[in-house]
C-alpha positions in Angstrom: -73.5 8.9 92.1 -72.8 10.4 95.5 -69.2 10.6 97.2 -67.8 9.6 93.4 -65.1 12.1 92.0 -65.5 12.9 88.7 -62.9 14.9 88.0 -60.5 12.3 89.2 -59.1 10.0 86.1 -57.4 7.0 86.0 -55.6 7.4 82.8 -51.7 7.8 83.0 -49.5 9.4 80.5 -46.9 7.3 79.3 -45.3 10.1 77.9 -44.9 12.0 81.2 -43.7 9.3 83.0 -40.8 8.8 80.2 -40.2 12.2 80.3 -39.4 12.1 84.1 -37.5 8.8 83.8 -34.8 10.0 81.0 -32.6 12.1 83.3 -32.7 10.0 85.6 -31.7 6.8 83.3 -29.0 9.0 81.9 -27.3 9.6 85.5 -27.2 6.2 86.3 -25.6 5.5 83.3 -22.7 8.1 83.7 -22.0 7.2 87.4 -22.5 3.4 86.9 -19.4 3.8 83.8 -17.4 6.1 85.8 -16.9 8.3 82.2 -18.5 11.6 81.2 -21.5 11.2 79.3 -19.4 13.1 76.3 -16.1 10.7 76.3 -18.0 7.7 75.9 -15.9 4.8 74.4 -16.8 4.5 70.3 -15.7 2.2 68.4 -14.0 3.2 64.8 -15.9 2.9 61.8 -13.8 0.2 60.7 -14.4 -1.8 63.6 -18.0 -1.9 63.3 -17.5 -2.9 59.6 -15.7 -5.8 60.4 -18.2 -6.6 63.2 -20.9 -6.6 60.4 -19.1 -8.6 58.4 -18.2 -11.4 60.8 -22.0 -11.3 61.6 -23.3 -11.2 58.2 -21.2 -14.6 57.1 -22.2 -16.2 60.4 -26.3 -15.6 59.6 -25.2 -17.0 56.0 -23.9 -20.0 57.6 -26.4 -20.6 59.8 -29.2 -19.9 56.9 -27.3 -22.5 54.6 -27.4 -25.0 57.3 -31.2 -24.5 58.1 -32.3 -24.7 54.4 -30.6 -28.0 54.1 -32.0 -29.6 57.3 -35.4 -28.2 55.7 -34.8 -29.7 51.9 -33.5 -32.6 53.6 -37.1 -32.8 56.1 -39.0 -32.6 52.9 -37.5 -34.8 50.4 -36.6 -32.1 48.3 -33.7 -32.8 45.5 -31.6 -29.3 45.3 
C-alpha cells in the first residue's frame, strides 16, 4: 500500500455539480431568448386549458383506434 493516497476519494457528488450548473443554465437561457428572466412570455390560463382539451381529445381518439385494432387482432366481439 505504499504510494497510495488514502485521503482521495473517487466519489463524485451529483448535487454539487447540479448546484454549480444551475446559474449557468439560467444565464444561457436568458441570453438566448433575449428577454429578461422575470418577463417571460406566459400563456393565459384559457390557452392552456384549450391546449389540454385538444390533447385529451387526441389521446382518446388514439386510444380508441388502438383498442379497435387489438379487439380485431384477438377476434374479440365487442
